[in-house]
ZAMARGU-4260 file (C-alpha; in steps of 0.2 Angstrom, whole numbers, plus 5000, padded with zeros to 4 digits):
<rodrens>
0) 5080/5049/5110 | 5081/5040/5093 | 5086/5024/5101 | 5072/5025/5114 | 5059/5028/5100
5) 5066/5013/5091 | 5065/5002/5107 | 5047/5008/5110 | 5043/5002/5092 | 5052/4986/5095
10) 5041/4983/5111 | 5025/4987/5101 | 5031/4974/5088 | 5034/4961/5101 | 5017/4964/5109
15) 5009/4961/5092 | 5019/4945/5087 | 5020/4938/5104 | 5002/4940/5108 | 5003/4941/5127
20) 5012/4957/5129 | 5030/4964/5128 | 5045/4958/5137 | 5045/4957/5156 | 5062/4965/5158
25) 5060/4984/5162 | 5078/4990/5165 | 5090/4988/5151 | 5108/4993/5150 | 5112/5005/5136
30) 5123/4992/5127 | 5109/4979/5128 | 5097/4992/5121 | 5109/4995/5106 | 5110/4976/5103
35) 5091/4973/5104 | 5088/4987/5091 | 5101/4980/5079 | 5096/4962/5082 | 5078/4966/5078
40) 5083/4976/5063 | 5092/4961/5056 | 5077/4950/5060 | 5066/4961/5051 | 5077/4960/5036
45) 5076/4941/5037 | 5094/4940/5041 | 5091/4927/5055 | 5108/4919/5055 | 5116/4936/5059
50) 5103/4940/5071 | 5105/4924/5081 | 5121/4927/5091 | 5114/4944/5096 | 5098/4937/5103
55) 5108/4923/5110 | 5119/4934/5120 | 5103/4944/5127 | 5094/4928/5131 | 5109/4921/5141
60) 5109/4938/5151 | 5090/4936/5153 | 5086/4918/5154 | 5068/4920/5159 | 5063/4932/5146
65) 5051/4922/5136 | 5051/4933/5120 | 5070/4931/5118 | 5067/4912/5119 | 5054/4914/5106
70) 5063/4925/5094 | 5080/4915/5096 | 5070/4899/5093 | 5064/4906/5076 | 5082/4912/5071
75) 5088/4894/5076 | 5077/4887/5062 | 5088/4895/5049 | 5104/4887/5055 | 5105/4869/5054
80) 5117/4866/5068 | 5105/4875/5080 | 5089/4865/5076 | 5090/4855/5092 | 5091/4870/5103
85) 5078/4879/5093 | 5065/4865/5096 | 5070/4866/5115 | 5067/4884/5116 | 5050/4884/5106
90) 5043/4870/5116 | 5047/4881/5132 | 5038/4895/5124 | 5023/4885/5119 | 5021/4878/5137
95) 5019/4896/5143 | 5011/4904/5129 | 5001/4895/5116 | 4995/4911/5108 | 5012/4916/5101
100) 5010/4920/5083 | 5012/4904/5072 | 5020/4895/5086 | 5013/4878/5081 | 5020/4880/5063
105) 5037/4885/5070 | 5037/4870/5082 | 5032/4858/5067 | 5047/4865/5057 | 5058/4862/5072
110) 5051/4844/5074 | 5054/4841/5055 | 5072/4847/5056 | 5075/4835/5070 | 5068/4820/5061
115) 5053/4819/5073 | 5041/4818/5058 | 5025/4811/5067 | 5026/4825/5080 | 5028/4838/5066
120) 5012/4831/5058 | 5002/4833/5074 | 5008/4851/5077 | 5004/4855/5059 | 4986/4849/5061
125) 4984/4860/5077 | 4991/4875/5067 | 4979/4872/5052 | 4964/4871/5064 | 4969/4886/5074
130) 4957/4901/5072 | 4965/4915/5062 | 4977/4904/5052 | 4979/4912/5035 | 4977/4904/5018
135) 4995/4906/5014 | 4999/4899/5031 | 4989/4883/5027 | 4997/4882/5010 | 5014/4882/5019
140) 5008/4869/5031 | 5002/4857/5017 | 5020/4858/5009 | 5027/4854/5026 | 5016/4839/5027
145) 5022/4833/5010 | 5040/4835/5016 | 5037/4825/5032 | 5029/4811/5022 | 5043/4811/5009
150) 5056/4811/5023 | 5048/4796/5032 | 5049/4786/5017 | 5067/4791/5012 | 5074/4789/5030
155) 5066/4772/5031 | 5077/4766/5016 | 5094/4775/5017 | 5106/4774/5003 | 5124/4767/5004
160) 5133/4784/5004 | 5148/4788/5015 | 5149/4807/5019 | 5165/4814/5026 | 5169/4831/5032
165) 5183/4839/5021 | 5192/4843/5037 | 5199/4859/5046 | 5211/4863/5032 | 5196/4869/5022
170) 5182/4871/5035 | 5183/4884/5049 | 5171/4891/5062 | 5164/4902/5048 | 5155/4897/5032
175) 5162/4887/5017 | 5149/4882/5004 | 5146/4880/4985 | 5161/4869/4982 | 5166/4868/4963
180) 5180/4856/4957 | 5190/4853/4942 | 5185/4836/4935 | 5201/4828/4941 | 5198/4834/4959
185) 5215/4844/4958 | 5207/4861/4961 | 5193/4866/4973 | 5186/4883/4973 | 5172/4888/4985
190) 5163/4902/4993 | 5168/4909/5010 | 5160/4920/5022 | 5169/4925/5038 | 5182/4936/5046
195) 5194/4934/5031 | 5181/4941/5019 | 5186/4957/5010 | 5180/4972/5019 | 5177/4963/5036
200) 5160/4966/5043 | 5150/4979/5033 | 5132/4986/5033 | 5120/4987/5019 | 5130/5002/5012
205) 5146/4992/5012 | 5153/5002/5026 | 5163/4994/5040 | 5151/4990/5054 | 5155/4979/5069
210) 5136/4975/5069 | 5136/4972/5051 | 5139/4955/5041 | 5153/4947/5032 | 5151/4947/5013
215) 5155/4932/5001 | 5172/4929/4994 | 5180/4916/4983 | 5193/4905/4990 | 5204/4892/4981
220) 5214/4876/4986 | 5224/4863/4977 | 5227/4844/4980 | 5245/4840/4984 | 5250/4822/4988
225) 5232/4817/4991 | 5228/4831/5003 | 5220/4849/5001 | 5232/4863/5005 | 5227/4878/5015
230) 5214/4888/5005 | 5217/4907/5001 | 5207/4921/4993 | 5207/4919/4974 | 5213/4937/4972
235) 5208/4955/4971 | 5202/4953/4953 | 5188/4943/4959 | 5185/4947/4977 | 5178/4964/4981
240) 5169/4971/4996 | 5152/4965/4989 | 5146/4948/4987 | 5157/4937/4976 | 5152/4919/4975
245) 5159/4904/4965 | 5146/4895/4956 | 5154/4884/4943 | 5171/4879/4935 | 5175/4872/4918
250) 5181/4853/4918 | 5200/4859/4916 | 5199/4872/4930 | 5203/4886/4917 | 5186/4895/4917
255) 5177/4901/4933 | 5159/4907/4934 | 5154/4918/4948 | 5139/4927/4955 | 5138/4946/4958
260) 5124/4957/4963 | 5127/4975/4959 | 5111/4980/4967 | 5102/4984/4951 | 5100/4968/4941
265) 5095/4955/4954 | 5111/4947/4952 | 5120/4940/4937 | 5133/4927/4931 | 5151/4932/4927
270) 5165/4923/4919 | 5184/4924/4924 | 5198/4915/4915 | 5214/4908/4922 | 5229/4916/4914
275) 5244/4907/4920 | 5241/4907/4939 | 5230/4923/4939 | 5212/4925/4936 | 5206/4938/4925
280) 5193/4952/4930 | 5176/4944/4929 | 5165/4949/4914 | 5146/4948/4913 | 5142/4934/4902
285) 5138/4940/4884 | 5121/4936/4876 | 5105/4931/4883 | 5108/4922/4899 | 5107/4936/4911
290) 5091/4946/4912 | 5083/4959/4924 | 5079/4945/4936 | 5091/4934/4947 | 5103/4922/4938
295) 5114/4914/4951 | 5119/4896/4947 | 5127/4888/4932 | 5137/4873/4925 | 5147/4871/4909
300) 5147/4855/4898 | 5163/4846/4895 | 5164/4853/4877 | 5160/4870/4883 | 5146/4873/4871
305) 5131/4871/4883 | 5128/4881/4899 | 5115/4875/4911 | 5109/4889/4923 | 5095/4894/4935
310) 5085/4910/4933 | 5070/4918/4941 | 5065/4926/4924 | 5046/4926/4921 | 5038/4913/4910
315) 5045/4898/4920 | 5036/4885/4930 | 5037/4895/4946 | 5051/4902/4957 | 5068/4897/4950
320) 5069/4887/4935 | 5083/4878/4926 | 5088/4883/4908 | 5101/4879/4895 | 5110/4890/4883
325) 5121/4887/4868 | 5138/4895/4863 | 5135/4906/4848 | 5149/4909/4834 | 5152/4926/4841
330) 5156/4919/4859 | 5139/4925/4866 | 5126/4914/4874 | 5109/4912/4865 | 5096/4900/4860
335) 5089/4899/4878 | 5078/4885/4882 | 5068/4880/4898 | 5072/4862/4903 | 5054/4859/4904
340) 5041/4852/4917 | 5050/4835/4919 | 5064/4845/4928 | 5056/4861/4934 | 5042/4862/4947
345) 5031/4876/4954 | 5044/4878/4968 | 5062/4883/4967 | 5074/4872/4956 | 5092/4877/4957
350) 5111/4873/4956 | 5112/4862/4940 | 5128/4852/4938 | 5131/4843/4921 | 5143/4828/4923
355) 5157/4827/4910 | 5147/4812/4902 | 5135/4826/4895 | 5120/4816/4900 | 5120/4815/4919
360) 5112/4831/4927 | 5112/4834/4946 | 5102/4848/4953 | 5092/4854/4968 | 5073/4856/4970
365) 5061/4861/4983 | 5048/4851/4973 | 5046/4833/4968 | 5048/4821/4983 | 5060/4832/4993
370) 5061/4828/5011 | 5063/4846/5015 | 5069/4862/5007 | 5081/4859/4993 | 5085/4840/4990
375) 5098/4834/4977 | 5091/4825/4962 | 5098/4816/4947 | 5091/4814/4929 | 5098/4807/4913
380) 5097/4815/4896 | 5090/4805/4881 | 5101/4811/4867 | 5089/4804/4854 | 5075/4816/4858
385) 5083/4828/4871 | 5071/4822/4884 | 5075/4820/4903 | 5072/4805/4913 | 5060/4807/4928
390) 5072/4814/4942 | 5076/4803/4956 | 5080/4809/4974 | 5098/4805/4979 | 5091/4798/4995
395) 5095/4800/5014 | 5108/4803/5021 | 5114/4813/5006 | 5098/4823/5008 | 5091/4829/5024
400) 5076/4839/5030 | 5086/4855/5028 | 5092/4862/5012 | 5104/4851/5002 | 5111/4860/4987
405) 5126/4864/4976 | 5131/4846/4973 | 5146/4843/4961 | 5153/4826/4955 | 5170/4821/4949
410) 5173/4814/4932 | 5176/4797/4938 | 5158/4797/4945 | 5162/4790/4962 | 5164/4806/4973
415) 5154/4821/4975 | 5155/4837/4985 | 5143/4849/4993 | 5140/4860/5009 | 5130/4857/5024
420) 5127/4865/5041 | 5124/4849/5050 | 5129/4847/5068 | 5146/4840/5071 | 5155/4851/5059
425) 5168/4865/5062 | 5157/4880/5059 | 5141/4887/5051 | 5142/4878/5035 | 5156/4865/5030
430) 5161/4856/5014 | 5159/4838/5013 | 5164/4824/5001 | 5152/4810/4997 | 5156/4793/4991
435) 5141/4789/4979 | 5149/4774/4970 | 5134/4763/4976 | 5121/4776/4973 | 5124/4781/4955
440) 5134/4778/4940 | 5136/4791/4926 | 5142/4786/4909 | 5160/4783/4908 | 5172/4796/4901
445) 5189/4797/4894 | 5200/4810/4904 | 5215/4815/4894 | 5227/4827/4902 | 5245/4831/4902
450) 5258/4845/4900 | 5264/4854/4884 | 5282/4859/4883 | 5297/4865/4873 | 5314/4859/4879
455) 5305/4853/4895 | 5298/4871/4898 | 5279/4873/4899 | 5271/4882/4885 | 5253/4887/4880
460) 5248/4876/4865 | 5232/4875/4855 | 5222/4859/4856 | 5209/4854/4844 | 5198/4838/4847
465) 5190/4830/4831 | 5177/4817/4831 | 5185/4804/4820 | 5169/4797/4812 | 5161/4814/4807
470) 5177/4825/4806 | 5167/4838/4817 | 5176/4848/4830 | 5172/4843/4847 | 5182/4856/4856
475) 5196/4869/4854 | 5205/4876/4868 | 5223/4880/4875 | 5234/4873/4888 | 5238/4884/4903
480) 5251/4898/4898 | 5261/4895/4914 | 5260/4877/4918 | 5257/4870/4901 | 5243/4859/4909
485) 5228/4853/4899 | 5213/4842/4902 | 5199/4837/4892 | 5185/4824/4895 | 5178/4814/4880
490) 5162/4805/4881 | 5160/4787/4875 | 5152/4782/4858 | 5166/4789/4847 | 5184/4789/4843
495) 5194/4806/4843 | 5209/4814/4836 | 5218/4827/4847 | 5230/4839/4838 | 5242/4849/4848
500) 5249/4865/4839 | 5262/4878/4843 | 5268/4891/4831 | 5284/4887/4822 | 5284/4869/4827
505) 5277/4853/4819 | 5259/4849/4825 | 5257/4832/4834 | 5241/4822/4834 | 5236/4807/4845
510) 5221/4796/4844 | 5209/4792/4858 | 5198/4777/4857 | 5182/4779/4866 | 5169/4771/4855
515) 5166/4756/4866 | 5172/4764/4882 | 5164/4754/4897 | 5173/4762/4912 | 5180/4778/4917
520) 5198/4779/4909 | 5211/4792/4913 | 5227/4794/4902 | 5241/4807/4904 | 5250/4812/4888
525) 5264/4825/4889 | 5268/4833/4873 | 5285/4841/4869 | 5287/4851/4854 | 5303/4849/4844
530) 5310/4857/4829 | 5315/4845/4816 | 5334/4844/4815 | 5336/4853/4799 | 5326/4868/4806
535) 5337/4870/4821 | 5350/4884/4819 | 5364/4872/4821 | 5361/4866/4803 | 5370/4882/4799
540) 5386/4872/4803 | 5387/4870/4784 | 5391/4888/4784 | 5401/4888/4800 | 5417/4895/4794
545) 5411/4906/4780 | 5395/4913/4787 | 5401/4918/4805 | 5412/4932/4811 | 5426/4919/4814
550) 5425/4913/4796 | 5426/4931/4789 | 5441/4935/4800 | 5450/4919/4793 | 5446/4923/4775
555) 5437/4913/4762 | 5438/4894/4762 | 5439/4882/4747 | 5421/4875/4749 | 5413/4892/4746
560) 5416/4892/4727 | 5418/4873/4724 | 5405/4862/4716 | 5402/4844/4715 | 5392/4833/4704
565) 5375/4828/4713 | 5378/4841/4727 | 5367/4857/4728 | 5363/4870/4741 | 5346/4877/4744
570) 5340/4891/4756 | 5327/4884/4768 | 5314/4894/4776 | 5302/4882/4785 | 5299/4863/4788
575) 5284/4853/4794 | 5279/4835/4797 | 5262/4840/4789 | 5262/4852/4775 | 5254/4869/4780
580) 5248/4884/4771 | 5265/4893/4774 | 5264/4912/4771 | 5279/4920/4762 | 5272/4937/4755
585) 5287/4946/4763 | 5299/4936/4752 | 5292/4941/4735 | 5305/4945/4722 | 5317/4932/4730
590) 5313/4918/4719 | 5301/4904/4718 | 5295/4895/4734 | 5296/4876/4732 | 5291/4862/4743
595) 5304/4848/4745 | 5298/4832/4752 | 5313/4820/4756 | 5313/4802/4762 | 5312/4807/4780
600) 5294/4812/4777 | 5297/4831/4782 | 5292/4844/4769 | 5304/4858/4767 | 5300/4875/4760
605) 5315/4883/4750 | 5316/4899/4740 | 5327/4904/4725 | 5330/4887/4718 | 5346/4876/4719
610) 5364/4883/4720 | 5379/4874/4714 | 5391/4883/4726 | 5389/4887/4745 | 5394/4905/4743
615) 5380/4908/4731 | 5368/4900/4743 | 5375/4910/4757 | 5373/4926/4747 | 5354/4922/4744
620) 5351/4917/4762 | 5357/4935/4767 | 5344/4943/4756 | 5331/4932/4763 | 5335/4936/4780
625) 5336/4955/4776 | 5318/4953/4769 | 5312/4947/4787 | 5315/4928/4787 | 5328/4929/4801
630) 5329/4910/4803 | 5333/4906/4785 | 5348/4895/4783 | 5357/4885/4769 | 5354/4866/4768
635) 5364/4854/4757 | 5357/4840/4747 | 5367/4826/4739 | 5360/4814/4727 | 5342/4818/4734
640) 5346/4816/4752 | 5348/4829/4766 | 5366/4829/4772 | 5376/4839/4786 | 5393/4847/4784
645) 5401/4833/4794 | 5394/4820/4782 | 5401/4830/4767 | 5418/4830/4775 | 5418/4811/4778
650) 5412/4808/4760 | 5427/4819/4754 | 5415/4830/4744 | 5422/4846/4753 | 5439/4848/4762
655) 5440/4848/4781 | 5435/4864/4789 | 5447/4874/4799 | 5443/4872/4818
</rodrens>
C-alpha cells in the first residue's frame, strides 16, 4: 500500500512537471514500481547521476514512454559522457510536447554541452520569451548566454595543449577525480567513488543499500620506472564509510589535506601526516579556516606557511570564495583574508592550487569569461603589493562547456593533472594529464631532494632552510622516518643554506644558489651522517687490553701506569664539526668540561682534565659512564695531536699490546 501511494504521488508529480499528463503505461511490474519510486527519490534529491541508470533501464523497457525520455534527458545533462544522448532524448520530447516544463532551457543546455552554441542561443531566446518563465529562470538563461558567447570565442582560438588520459591503471568504469600530486610527480593521491569504496553502496544513513550510492574514498598510486602502479585505498585511518575526499598534498607528499562532512558543519578540511608509510588519523585543521559553513578545497604553499582554501562563509563575493590563511606560531591557522574582487566573483570560485614558485595561482571559477560551469584560470601574485593579476582563462581544449576543476601543476611547470567525464574515457570521470608547456610558464624553482641515511640505512633527519641574505628561516621540516626521503622547492631570487641535523651526529650544510635562477632546476643530494672517527667506539682500542674482560683476565699491562713526556690522556664525551651547546648537567662533580679544538677542525668535549697515565684516565672514564654518559671513552693526545693506539706503538711510546 505504501509503495502504491508513493507511485500515485509520483504520477501526480509527472503530471505537473510534464504538463500533458502522466505516463501512458498503465501496467507496471512490481520490480519496475520499486525502481521508479527509488529513481524519483534520487532525482528529487538532485542525485541525477545515480538516478540516471535506473531511469535508463526503465526507458529501455518502455522505449515509447515520453516522460522517461524527458527525465532521462535531464539526468544526462549532469553526466558529461551522456550529453549527446541527452540532447537526442530532449529533442524527441520537444517534438511531441513543447509544453514540458523548462524544456527549451534544458535543450539549450544540451546544445551548449555539445558545442552547438548558436542553436543553444536560439533555444534560450524561446525560453525567455515563453509565457510563465520565472525571473530566476531568466537569470539562469542570461548566464547561459554569456557561457555560449565566451565558448564561441575560446573554441575559435584553441590553445596548444596536449591532453592525455592517465590510462586504465588509474582510471576505471567508476569515478576517479581530484588528483593531487607531489611536486616531483612521484606520488598521486585522488578521490575514488565506485565498487571498491568502503561500505559499498549505502543509503543516506550509511547503511548498506543496493539502491544506494558509493561514498568517496581516497586512493594512492606511485610512479615506478616512468609508470603509475595500480592504485589502492590509502588506509583505514583515512577511508571510512562516509565521504572522504583528497583535496591537497604538500610539495614533498608528506602532508595530505582531506575533506570530510560529518553532517553538522557543512564539511571541513582535515590534515593527515605520513609517518613512514602510514597516514595518521586526520585531524580537523586548528584555527580559523573551518567555519560553520562549507570549506572543501585547499592548497599549501611550498614553505608550508600559507594555506589557500575555498569557503562558503558569509561576507564573500557570493557562493564559494577563495581565501588564504597564515600558519601561526602555535601551529594553528589564522589571519584569514579574502583574495579579493580580482579573483572572486558573484558565482562560485573554487579549487585553488598555488604552484611551488609561490606566485602562480590556478583555480576554477563559474564567473569571469568561463565557457560553461567551472573553468580553470591562472593569475600571478605581485609580491611587492600582494595584488593579483587579472585572471586568464586557460583556454580550450583544457576548458570545456562542462565543469573543469581541480587542476594541479608539477613543479617543473610543464604538466598538469585534472579530472573530466568527457566522452572516450574509461568511466564516469577519469584523470587526465595535460602538457601546458606552450600555454603557461610559472617562475622557475629549485627542487632539492634526496635521502638521509646513517650507514646507508634511512633515518628521519631534521632539515632547516635559511635564506642566506637575511638569515631568516624559509622552512623547517623532517625527512621521512622510513625512507629517509626529503624534498623542498626553493623559489628564485635568493640563495639558501640547507642544514641537515641528526641527534649525536655532526650537522651537515649545503648551499643552494637560486638568486638568478632562470629555469626549473632539480638536484638530488643524499646525506649520510657519520660519526667522526674519534667518537666511534673503536677509539676505545687505546684501552683494548686493559678496559675489556679479556684484558682483565690477562692482568694489568705496562702501558696502564706508564707516562711519557708530551703524552696525555683525556676522557672525551662528545665531538662536533660545529661546536654546539652541549648539555652535561648529569656530569656535575666529575671535573671541568673543556672544549678541545685540534688541527682537524673537530671540537671535542672532554671532562676531568688531562691524565698522565692510561689507568688514571680509565678510572675516570668509568665514573663518567656510571653517571650516565655511556659512550664516554679515553682519547690520547701526543704533542697536541690526536693519536691512536697503533700510532703510539709505532712511535715506541708504549710497548706492543698482547693480541
